[in-house]
C-alpha positions in Angstrom: 40.2 61.8 -18.4 37.1 59.6 -18.5 33.9 61.1 -19.7 31.3 62.0 -17.1 28.6 59.3 -16.8 24.9 60.0 -15.9 22.2 57.3 -15.7 19.8 59.6 -17.5 20.1 63.0 -19.1 17.8 65.0 -21.4 17.8 67.5 -24.2 15.0 69.6 -25.7 14.1 68.9 -29.3 12.6 71.1 -32.0 11.5 70.6 -35.6 14.8 69.0 -36.8 14.8 65.9 -39.0 17.2 63.2 -37.7 18.3 60.8 -40.4 18.4 57.0 -39.8 20.9 56.1 -37.1 21.3 53.8 -34.1 23.2 53.8 -30.8 23.6 51.7 -27.7 21.8 54.0 -25.2 18.0 53.7 -25.2 16.1 57.0 -25.8 12.7 58.2 -24.6 11.1 60.8 -26.8 8.3 62.9 -25.2 6.2 65.3 -27.3 4.9 68.5 -25.7 3.7 70.3 -28.8 3.3 69.4 -32.5 4.0 66.0 -33.9 6.9 63.7 -34.3 7.1 60.8 -36.7 9.3 57.9 -35.5 10.4 55.2 -37.9 11.8 52.1 -36.2 12.9 49.4 -38.7 9.8 48.8 -40.8 7.3 50.4 -38.3 6.2 54.0 -38.2 4.5 55.9 -35.3 3.2 59.5 -35.2 3.5 61.0 -31.7 1.2 63.9 -30.7 1.3 66.1 -27.6 1.6 64.0 -24.5 2.8 60.9 -26.4 6.1 59.1 -25.6 8.1 56.2 -27.0 11.3 54.4 -26.1 13.8 53.5 -28.8 15.6 50.3 -27.6 19.4 49.9 -27.8 20.9 49.5 -31.3 17.5 49.9 -33.1 17.8 51.8 -36.4 15.4 54.7 -36.3 14.6 58.0 -38.0 12.8 61.1 -36.6 10.8 63.6 -38.6 9.3 66.5 -36.6 6.6 69.0 -37.6 7.4 72.7 -37.8 5.8 73.5 -34.4 7.4 70.5 -32.6 8.6 71.0 -29.1 9.6 68.0 -27.0 12.3 66.3 -25.0 14.7 63.4 -25.6 15.7 61.4 -22.5 18.9 59.4 -23.0 19.5 56.4 -20.7 23.0 55.0 -20.1 22.6 51.4 -21.1 25.8 50.2 -19.4 24.9 51.8 -16.0 21.3 50.6 -16.1 22.4 47.1 -17.0 24.8 47.1 -14.0 22.0 48.3 -11.7 19.6 45.6 -12.9 22.1 42.8 -13.3 21.3 41.9 -17.0 22.7 42.9 -20.4 19.6 42.1 -22.4 17.2 45.0 -21.8 14.0 45.6 -23.8 11.5 48.3 -23.2 7.9 48.3 -24.5 6.9 51.9 -24.0 4.8 53.4 -26.8 1.7 55.4 -26.1 0.7 55.3 -29.7 0.4 51.5 -29.8 -0.2 50.7 -26.1 -2.4 51.6 -23.1 -1.2 51.5 -19.5 -2.1 53.4 -16.4 1.6 53.8 -15.7 2.0 56.2 -18.7 0.1 58.7 -16.5 2.7 58.3 -13.7 5.6 58.5 -16.1 4.2 61.6 -17.9 3.7 63.3 -14.5 7.4 62.6 -13.6 8.7 63.8 -16.9 6.8 67.0 -16.5 8.4 67.5 -13.1 11.8 66.9 -14.6 11.2 69.6 -17.2 9.8 72.0 -14.6 12.9 71.6 -12.4 15.2 72.2 -15.3 14.0 75.9 -15.3 14.8 76.2 -11.6 18.2 77.7 -10.8 18.4 76.9 -7.1 20.7 74.3 -5.7 17.8 72.2 -4.4 16.3 72.2 -7.9 19.4 70.4 -9.3 19.2 67.8 -6.5 15.5 67.3 -7.1 16.1 66.9 -10.8 18.5 64.0 -10.2 15.9 62.3 -7.8 13.2 62.7 -10.5 15.4 61.1 -13.1 15.8 58.0 -10.9 12.0 58.0 -10.3 11.3 58.1 -14.0 13.7 55.1 -14.5 12.0 53.3 -11.6 8.6 53.7 -13.4 10.1 52.6 -16.7 11.8 49.5 -15.4 8.8 48.5 -13.2 6.2 48.8 -15.9 7.8 48.7 -19.3 11.0 46.6 -19.0 11.3 43.1 -20.4 14.4 41.3 -19.1 14.8 39.1 -22.1 17.3 36.7 -20.6 15.1 36.1 -17.6 11.6 36.3 -19.0 11.5 34.6 -22.3 8.3 32.7 -22.6 8.0 28.9 -22.6 11.1 28.2 -20.5 10.2 24.5 -19.8 11.1 24.2 -16.1 13.2 25.5 -13.3 16.2 23.3 -14.3 16.4 25.2 -17.6 16.4 28.5 -15.9 19.2 27.4 -13.6 21.3 26.1 -16.5 20.8 29.3 -18.6 21.9 31.3 -15.6 25.0 29.1 -15.2 25.8 29.7 -18.9 25.3 33.5 -18.7 27.3 33.7 -15.4 30.2 31.8 -16.9 30.4 34.0 -20.0 30.1 37.2 -17.9 32.9 36.1 -15.6 35.2 34.9 -18.4 34.4 37.0 -21.6 37.8 38.8 -21.3 39.6 35.4 -21.7 39.9 33.1 -24.6 37.0 30.7 -23.8 35.3 28.2 -26.0 32.2 26.1 -26.2 34.3 23.1 -25.2 35.4 24.8 -22.0 31.7 25.5 -21.0 30.6 22.0 -22.0 33.3 20.4 -19.8 32.2 22.6 -16.9 28.5 21.6 -17.3 29.3 17.9 -18.0 27.6 18.1 -21.4 28.6 17.2 -24.9 29.6 20.0 -27.3 26.8 19.1 -29.8 24.1 19.1 -27.1 25.3 22.3 -25.5 25.5 24.0 -28.9 21.9 23.2 -29.7 20.8 24.1 -26.2 22.3 27.6 -26.3 20.8 28.2 -29.7 17.4 27.1 -28.5 17.2 29.1 -25.3 19.3 32.2 -26.1 18.3 32.5 -29.7 21.9 32.6 -31.0 25.0 30.5 -31.1 27.5 30.3 -28.3 30.0 32.4 -30.2 27.4 35.0 -31.2 26.3 35.3 -27.6 29.9 35.6 -26.4 30.7 38.3 -29.0 27.5 40.1 -28.0 28.7 40.3 -24.4 32.2 41.3 -25.5 30.8 44.0 -27.8 28.6 45.4 -25.0 31.6 46.1 -22.8 33.8 47.1 -25.7 31.3 49.7 -27.0 31.2 51.2 -23.5 34.9 51.6 -23.4 34.8 53.0 -27.0 32.5 55.8 -25.9 33.7 56.6 -22.4 37.5 56.0 -22.3 40.5 57.2 -24.3 41.8 53.7 -25.0 42.9 52.8 -28.5 41.0 50.3 -30.6 43.6 47.5 -30.1 43.7 47.8 -26.4 39.9 47.8 -26.2 39.8 44.7 -28.4 42.3 42.7 -26.2 40.9 43.9 -22.9 37.5 42.5 -23.9 38.5 39.1 -25.1 38.9 39.6 -28.8 42.1 37.8 -30.0 43.0 40.7 -32.4 41.8 44.1 -33.3 40.7 42.7 -36.7 38.4 40.2 -35.0 36.9 43.0 -33.0 36.4 45.1 -36.1 34.8 42.2 -37.9 32.4 41.5 -35.1 31.6 45.2 -34.7 30.9 45.7 -38.4 28.4 42.8 -38.3 26.3 44.6 -35.7 26.9 48.3 -36.4 27.8 48.2 -40.1 30.8 50.4 -39.7 34.3 50.3 -38.1 34.8 51.0 -34.4 36.8 54.1 -35.1 34.1 55.6 -37.4 31.5 54.8 -34.8 33.5 56.5 -32.0 34.0 59.7 -34.1 30.3 59.9 -35.0 29.1 59.3 -31.4 31.6 61.8 -30.0 30.3 64.4 -32.4 26.6 63.7 -31.4 27.5 63.8 -27.7 29.0 67.3 -28.0 26.8 69.2 -25.5 27.1 72.4 -27.6 25.5 70.6 -30.5 22.9 68.4 -28.9 21.4 70.7 -26.4 18.8 72.6 -28.4 18.6 76.3 -27.4 15.1 77.4 -26.7 13.7 80.8 -27.6 12.0 82.7 -24.8 8.6 82.1 -26.5 9.2 78.3 -26.6 10.3 78.3 -23.0 7.1 80.1 -22.0 5.0 77.7 -24.0 6.6 74.7 -22.2 6.1 76.3 -18.8 2.5 77.1 -19.5 1.9 73.5 -20.8 3.4 72.0 -17.6 1.5 74.4 -15.3 -1.8 73.5 -17.1 -1.2 69.8 -16.6 -0.3 70.2 -13.0 -3.4 72.2 -12.2 -5.5 69.6 -14.0 -3.9 66.7 -12.0 -4.5 68.6 -8.7 -8.2 69.1 -9.4 -8.7 65.5 -10.4 -7.0 64.3 -7.2 -9.2 66.5 -5.0 -12.4 65.5 -6.6 -11.6 61.8 -6.8 -12.4 61.3 -3.1 -15.8 62.9 -3.1 -18.8 61.3 -4.9 -21.8 63.6 -5.3 -24.8 61.9 -7.0 -28.3 63.0 -7.9 -30.4 59.9 -7.1 -33.2 61.1 -9.4 -30.9 60.8 -12.4 -30.1 57.2 -13.2 -29.9 54.9 -16.2 -30.5 51.2 -16.7 -27.4 49.2 -15.9 -26.1 47.8 -19.2 -24.9 44.8 -17.2 -22.2 43.8 -14.7 -20.5 41.4 -17.1 -19.3 39.0 -14.4 -22.1 36.6 -15.0 -19.9 33.6 -15.7 -17.2 31.6 -14.0 -14.8 28.9 -15.2 -15.6 25.6 -13.5 -13.0 23.5 -15.3 -12.9 20.0 -16.8 -16.6 19.1 -17.2 -16.3 15.7 -15.5 -14.9 17.1 -12.2 -18.5 18.2 -11.6 -19.4 14.6 -10.9 -17.4 14.8 -7.6 -19.6 15.4 -4.6 -17.5 18.1 -3.0 -17.4 20.1 -6.3 -21.2 19.9 -6.5 -21.6 21.1 -2.9 -19.4 24.1 -3.5 -21.0 25.0 -6.8 -24.4 25.0 -5.1 -23.0 27.4 -2.5 -21.4 29.7 -5.2 -24.6 29.8 -7.2 -26.7 30.6 -4.1 -24.7 33.5 -3.0 -23.0 35.1 -6.0 -25.7 34.9 -8.6 -23.4 33.6 -11.4 -25.5 32.5 -14.4 -23.1 30.7 -16.7 -20.7 27.8 -15.8 -17.9 27.5 -18.4 -16.7 23.9 -18.8 -14.4 22.1 -21.3 -13.1 18.7 -22.4 -16.7 17.5 -22.8 -15.6 15.4 -25.8 -12.7 13.6 -24.1 -11.8 10.1 -25.3 -12.0 8.7 -21.8 -15.6 9.9 -21.1 -17.6 10.0 -24.3 -15.9 8.7 -27.4 -14.1 5.5 -28.4 -12.9 4.8 -31.9 -14.4 1.2 -31.7 -17.5 1.6 -29.5 -18.6 5.0 -30.8 -20.3 7.7 -28.7 -21.5 7.6 -25.1 -22.9 10.8 -23.6 -24.2 9.4 -20.3 -21.6 11.1 -18.1 -22.0 14.3 -20.0 -25.8 14.1 -19.3 -25.1 13.8 -15.6 -22.9 16.9 -15.7 -25.4 19.0 -17.7 -28.4 17.8 -15.6 -26.6 18.9 -12.4 -25.9 22.4 -13.8 -29.5 22.9 -15.1 -31.1 21.5 -11.9 -29.1 24.0 -9.9 -29.8 27.1 -12.0 -26.7 27.2 -14.0 -26.6 27.8 -17.8 -23.9 25.9 -19.6 -21.1 27.7 -21.5 -19.5 24.9 -23.4 -15.9 24.9 -24.7 -15.9 22.2 -27.4 -12.2 22.0 -27.9 -9.7 20.0 -25.9 -7.8 22.1 -23.3 -4.8 20.4 -21.7 -5.0 20.0 -18.0 -2.2 22.0 -16.5 -1.0 22.8 -13.1 0.7 26.2 -13.2 3.3 27.3 -10.7 4.3 30.2 -12.9 3.7 31.1 -16.6 7.1 29.5 -17.4 6.7 26.3 -15.2 3.8 23.9 -15.4 3.0 20.3 -14.7 0.8 18.3 -17.1 -1.5 16.0 -15.1 -1.8 13.6 -18.0 -0.5 13.0 -21.5 -1.9 15.6 -23.8 -4.4 14.2 -26.3 -4.0 14.8 -30.0 -6.8 16.6 -31.8 -9.4 14.5 -33.5 -9.0 14.3 -37.3 -11.4 16.5 -39.2 -13.7 13.6 -40.2 -13.8 12.2 -36.7 -14.5 15.6 -35.2 -17.3 16.2 -37.7 -18.9 12.9 -36.7 -18.6 13.6 -33.0 -20.1 17.1 -33.3 -23.0 15.9 -35.3 -23.7 13.1 -32.8 -23.4 15.5 -29.8 -25.6 18.2 -31.3 -28.4 15.7 -32.2 -28.1 14.2 -28.7 -28.3 17.6 -27.0 -31.2 18.8 -29.1 -33.3 15.6 -28.5 -32.6 15.6 -24.7 -32.9 19.3 -23.9 -34.7 20.9 -26.8 -33.7 23.6 -29.2 -35.2 26.4 -27.1 -33.0 25.4 -24.1 -29.9 25.3 -26.3 -30.6 28.8 -27.4 -29.8 30.0 -23.8 -26.3 28.3 -23.9 -23.0 29.5 -25.4 -20.9 27.2 -27.5 -17.2 28.1 -27.9 -14.2 26.7 -29.8 -10.8 28.0 -28.8 -7.8 28.4 -31.1 -5.7 25.4 -30.0 -2.1 26.2 -31.1 -2.2 23.0 -33.2 -4.7 24.7 -35.4 -2.2 27.5 -36.3 -5.1 30.0 -36.8 -2.8 32.8 -38.0 -1.1 30.7 -40.7 -2.3 30.3 -44.2 -2.6 26.5 -43.9 -4.2 26.7 -40.4 -7.1 24.3 -39.7 -9.1 26.4 -37.1 -11.8 27.7 -39.4 -12.9 24.4 -40.9 -13.3 22.9 -37.4 -15.2 26.0 -36.2 -17.5 26.0 -39.2 -18.5 22.3 -38.5 -19.7 23.3 -35.1 -21.4 26.5 -36.4 -23.3 24.8 -39.3 -24.4 21.8 -37.2 -25.8 23.9 -34.3 -27.4 26.5 -36.6 -29.2 23.7 -38.5 -31.0 23.0 -35.2 -31.8 26.7 -34.5 -30.4 29.9 -36.0 -30.6 31.4 -32.5 -28.0 29.2 -31.0 -24.9 31.2 -30.2 -21.5 29.9 -31.4 -18.2 31.8 -31.1 -14.4 31.7 -30.4 -11.5 31.8 -30.4 -10.1 32.5 -26.9 -7.4 35.0 -28.0 -5.0 36.0 -25.3 -5.1 39.8 -24.6 -1.6 41.3 -24.4 0.0 38.1 -25.9 -1.7 37.5 -29.3 -2.7 41.1 -30.0 -0.2 41.6 -32.8 -1.4 38.9 -35.1 -5.1 39.2 -34.3 -5.4 41.9 -37.0 -4.5 39.3 -39.7 -6.9 36.8 -38.2 -9.8 39.3 -38.1 -9.2 40.2 -41.8 -9.2 36.5 -42.7 -12.3 35.7 -40.7 -14.1 38.7 -42.1 -13.8 37.3 -45.6 -15.2 33.9 -44.7 -18.8 33.0 -45.2 -19.3 32.0 -41.6 -18.5 34.5 -38.8 -18.9 34.1 -35.0 -21.8 35.3 -32.9 -19.3 36.3 -30.2 -15.5 36.8 -29.9 -13.8 35.4 -26.8 -10.6 36.5 -25.2 -8.5 35.6 -22.2 -7.2 38.3 -19.9 -4.2 37.6 -17.6 -1.9 40.4 -16.7 1.1 39.5 -18.9 2.5 41.3 -21.9 4.4 39.9 -24.8 6.5 41.8 -27.2 8.3 40.7 -30.4 11.9 41.5 -31.0 13.9 40.1 -33.9 11.3 37.4 -34.6 11.2 36.2 -31.0 8.5 36.6 -28.4 9.3 37.9 -24.9 7.0 38.3 -22.0 6.6 39.9 -18.6 4.0 40.4 -15.9 2.1 43.7 -16.1 1.2 45.8 -13.1 -1.0 48.1 -15.1 -3.9 48.7 -12.7 -6.3 49.0 -15.7 -4.8 46.2 -17.7 -8.1 44.6 -18.8 -9.8 47.9 -19.7 -6.8 49.1 -21.7 -6.3 45.8 -23.5 -10.0 45.5 -24.4 -9.8 49.0 -25.8 -6.8 48.1 -27.9 -8.6 45.0 -29.2 -11.9 46.9 -29.9 -9.9 49.5 -31.9 -8.3 46.7 -33.9 -11.7 45.2 -34.6 -13.0 48.6 -35.7 -10.0 49.2 -38.0 -10.5 45.9 -39.7 -14.3 46.2 -40.0 -14.7 42.9 -38.1 -18.1 43.5 -36.4 -19.2 40.8 -34.0 -22.4 41.0 -31.9 -20.9 40.1 -28.5 -17.5 40.5 -26.8 -16.6 38.0 -24.2 -13.7 37.6 -21.7 -13.9 33.8 -21.3 -11.1 33.7 -18.7 -9.8 36.5 -16.5 -7.5 36.9 -13.6 -4.4 38.9 -12.8 -2.4 35.6 -12.8 -2.4 32.2 -14.4 -0.5 30.7 -11.5 -2.1 28.1 -9.2 0.5 29.0 -6.5 0.4 32.7 -6.2 -0.5 33.7 -2.6 -2.1 36.9 -3.7 -5.0 34.8 -5.0 -5.9 34.1 -1.4 -5.5 37.7 -0.2 -7.6 40.9 0.1 -5.8 42.1 -3.0 -7.8 39.6 -5.1 -11.1 40.8 -3.8 -10.3 44.4 -4.5 -9.0 43.4 -8.0 -12.3 41.7 -8.8 -14.5 44.6 -7.7 -12.3 47.1 -9.5 -12.4 45.3 -12.8 -16.1 44.5 -12.7 -16.8 48.2 -12.1 -14.3 49.2 -14.8 -15.8 46.8 -17.4 -19.5 47.3 -16.5 -21.3 48.1 -19.7 -18.3 47.8 -21.9 -18.3 44.0 -22.6 -21.1 41.4 -22.7 -19.7 38.6 -20.5 -16.8 37.9 -18.3 -16.0 34.3 -17.0 -13.7 34.5 -13.9 -10.8 32.1 -13.6 -11.7 30.0 -11.6 -14.4 28.7 -9.3 -12.7 26.1 -6.9 -9.3 25.3 -5.6 -10.1 21.6 -5.9 -9.7 22.0 -9.7 -6.0 22.3 -9.4 -5.3 20.2 -6.3 -1.8 18.7 -6.4 0.6 16.8 -4.2 1.8 20.1 -2.5 -1.7 21.1 -1.3 -1.0 20.4 2.4 -1.6 24.0 3.4 -5.0 25.5 4.3 -4.5 28.1 1.5 -2.1 27.4 -1.3 -2.3 30.4 -3.6 -4.8 28.9 -6.0 -7.3 31.2 -7.8 -10.5 29.5 -6.7 -13.1 31.4 -4.8 -13.4 28.6 -2.2 -10.5 26.6 -0.8 -10.5 22.8 -1.0 -11.8 22.8 2.7 -14.7 25.1 1.9 -13.2 28.3 3.2 -14.5 31.4 1.4 -11.8 33.9 0.3 -12.1 37.7 -0.2 -12.5 36.9 -3.9 -15.7 35.0 -3.1 -17.2 37.9 -1.2 -16.3 40.3 -4.0 -18.8 38.5 -6.2 -21.3 38.3 -3.3 -21.1 42.1 -3.0 -21.5 42.6 -6.7 -24.5 40.4 -6.8 -26.3 42.8 -4.4 -26.1 45.7 -6.8 -29.5 47.1 -8.1 -30.6 47.4 -11.7 -30.1 51.2 -12.2 -26.8 53.1 -12.1 -26.6 56.5 -10.4 -22.8 56.9 -10.5 -19.7 55.1 -11.7 -16.3 56.3 -10.7 -12.8 55.0 -10.2 -13.4 53.4 -6.8 -17.2 52.8 -6.8 -20.4 51.9 -8.5 -23.7 53.3 -7.0 -27.0 51.8 -7.9 -30.7 52.1 -7.1 -34.1 50.4 -7.6 -35.7 53.9 -8.0 -37.8 53.3 -4.9 -35.7 54.6 -2.1 -33.0 51.9 -1.9 -29.4 52.5 -2.9 -26.5 50.0 -3.0 -22.9 51.1 -3.5 -19.9 48.8 -4.1 -16.5 50.4 -3.5 -12.9 49.4 -3.1 -9.4 50.6 -2.3 -7.4 48.6 -4.8 -3.7 49.1 -4.7 -1.5 48.6 -7.7 1.2 45.9 -7.5 4.8 47.0 -7.2 7.9 46.5 -9.2 9.1 43.9 -6.7 6.1 41.7 -7.8 7.2 42.0 -11.5 10.6 40.5 -10.8 9.6 37.8 -8.2 8.6 34.3 -9.3 5.0 33.9 -8.5 5.4 30.7 -6.5 8.1 32.3 -4.5 5.9 35.0 -2.9 5.8 34.5 0.9 2.7 35.3 2.9 4.7 37.3 5.4 6.0 39.6 2.6 2.7 40.4 1.0 3.0 44.1 2.1 6.0 44.4 -0.2 4.1 43.7 -3.3 1.8 46.8 -3.4 2.8 50.4 -4.4 1.4 51.9 -1.2 -0.7 51.2 1.8 -2.6 54.5 2.2 -6.2 54.3 3.3 -8.9 55.9 1.1 -11.4 58.3 2.5 -14.7 58.3 0.5 -17.3 60.9 1.0 -20.8 60.2 -0.4 -23.4 62.9 -1.0 -26.7 61.7 -2.2 -28.8 64.6 -3.4 -32.6 64.8 -3.8 -33.3 61.7 -1.6 -36.7 61.5 0.2 -36.7 63.1 3.6 -37.1 60.6 6.5 -35.3 57.8 8.2 -32.8 55.5 6.4 -31.1 52.3 7.6 -27.5 52.0 6.4 -26.0 48.5 6.3 -22.3 48.3 5.7 -20.5 45.1 4.8 -16.7 45.0 4.4 -13.6 42.8 4.1 -10.1 43.9 4.8 -7.0 42.5 6.5 -8.4 43.1 9.9 -11.9 41.8 9.2 -13.1 38.7 7.4 -10.0 37.8 5.3 -9.3 34.0 5.6 -5.6 34.5 4.9 -5.2 37.0 7.6 -7.3 35.0 10.1 -5.1 32.0 9.3 -2.1 34.2 9.9 -3.3 34.8 13.4 -3.4 31.0 13.8 0.3 30.9 12.8 -0.5 29.2 9.4 -1.1 25.9 11.2 -1.5 22.8 9.0 -3.9 20.0 9.7 -6.5 22.0 11.6 -8.9 20.1 13.9 -12.5 20.1 12.9 -13.6 22.8 15.4 -10.6 24.9 14.3 -11.6 24.6 10.7 -15.2 25.5 11.5 -13.9 28.6 13.4 -11.9 29.7 10.3 -14.9 29.2 8.0 -17.2 31.2 10.3 -14.7 34.0 10.8 -13.9 34.3 7.1 -17.0 36.5 6.4 -17.7 40.2 6.1 -17.9 42.4 9.1 -21.4 44.0 9.3 -22.3 47.5 10.7 -25.6 49.2 10.8 -26.8 52.7 11.6 -29.9 54.9 11.2 -29.7 58.3 9.5 -32.4 61.0 9.4 -32.6 63.2 6.3 -34.5 66.5 6.5 -33.1 68.5 3.5 -33.1 65.9 0.8 -29.4 65.3 1.2 -27.9 62.1 2.6 -24.2 62.2 3.6 -21.9 59.3 4.4 -18.2 59.1 5.0 -16.0 55.9 5.2 -12.3 55.2 5.3 -11.2 52.1 3.4 -8.0 50.3 4.3 -5.6 49.0 1.7 -7.2 46.4 -0.6 -10.5 46.7 1.2 -13.9 46.0 -0.4 -17.1 47.5 1.0 -20.8 47.3 0.2 -23.3 50.0 1.4 -27.0 49.1 1.4 -29.1 52.2 2.1 -32.9 51.7 2.6 -35.6 54.1 3.2 -37.7 53.2 6.4 -41.4 53.7 6.0 -43.3 55.0 9.1 -47.0 55.5 9.2 
């Protein structure tokens, strides 16, 4: 009789020590009390109460619990989960000790419910328990799963993805037969030698290693869950002999299949694995779970009411969104770019314009004729004359058009870096020119940045980044010590692991930066067996969490830098993601600017204008680019998000999850609020350029409105004028207005003017009389809505 299969099951754990072992089924450990040390390969993590970690399939690990340890071990059936998700290569990155993610809160809440229902004896309790196990797996796969075979970084183009899928499908369909590399090469019309190298490059292993990996996956499942003998299992899964099966098995598991079967059967004996709880331990667990539930209920009730004392406020440490990425410096010479930049400056109050490629060979340097900064002068003069302060990236950034993180188009051949001697000469000439033309005092207002171009190999011993950076630093500081120079554009979530080594190196050097810069896009990379894998993140507080991780790392290394910059930020790097044009983007911007207010020094939003990444496929009115204004001059919700933020006053009364309330201290109050909705798991596993505008509702977790009640205490009695500005799918959203025009292309001039006029906030006004020093307001925000309240005291003599 076959063993019973469950997608997830759990056991309580106490203070036992578990020696080094491994198994195919992933495990999630959740600590309720005490501590649990988890050793995975060479890494070690200490889990405390509320912490959790997932041990991936076939990872050698050891557990050491404290005497007072109480926790739970959740075992996931790898084979059943792989069948559900349609992939064999599953990796989880779930570790509260080393990572931060809002989804941990949801997962912890669900695990708590599973443990609660375990103590219920009613029939409905068992049914609910099964439902909760599926909910926990849904949260895990939506937020912490990396499908390695689908999401490996740097897949060159869609043709590669198609071919890899063909290879995997062929092996999955034929692994039980005696297939060879030659059979697959004939099928794909490729040579054996080319296909062999191709498989090794894109799958990280040889054809035979991958084939045996698939065969072993199915064979191990039969080893654990059937009564078949070893020979039958070997032959049924494509191994020519039982000896070949045993050899392949030993290479991975370091023991014979029969030994493995006996050991796993012993471990899976319910009488031995299910830890019996003493009555006192059971009581402790129930008390712990009840306390967490009460705490969550209180937080939920209070989260919709904001009571603020308007007499108690503090100076705003700064809405950090003072900068925006404009792009390649010389695009500013285009008249339509200049017109739109004037509009953005006038309405949003951005101070810094971040530009790059100012030292391009085409525009300012020729090996024979030397330096010519005339066009650069035109660019900088335009910015200064229109109130912008330059934020100059002095490195070369390749011009890319991004469909997805894995698929891009280079607009031109990538330039090689200047040699060190040439670069030194260019930097000296540039700095002398800027100082003589604009003066040292003006340069002290600017920022000068140098990013870590991969060619510099900043993390390697023989890397060249630091000498190039120090040329810039020394040259500018010789003009004025107050000029600010920094770098190096590290990517949050992607380059975090090796930043520690870079910080330690940089700390020991004579020259250190005036500011550290980072890019924030919602992608996560993990390293497994020396390879890097990536996925989209739907963590609603991604930037806040990743910045906290990076600041902790800087603190632990003693690398103290005066300013912390996010020099590029967006939820996506794609230029063809329709969410960029939607209300979601406006809510995303308001949320993150509120979250980061006072925590970092500067944020440069990616990016200003759709014309920066115009390509042959831009025949639609809105194309999913991340600019604030479309190529036709239509303002998006993202544009108005910054317009709203620009109206905030200098003193903070209250900062909460969905709002920031400010005052001038003289009877005026401005409140920015939002109803941002987290993206769903469907978004994670959908190619970004394949999102359809009619399906946008499917990419958020829920569509519930948010009721916000404001109570302003100790206001002056009298009359107040309340102005309310808001953007949602029914009012002011360009994408939704265009939807009502049936997404028509090639609009006539009057139709385009209508779209431009309509794509603006709805405005409502009302008067309120206060007679007991208490002003009350109540609003309902729709899904992904942004709203600005401007409350002004009305004088009457």
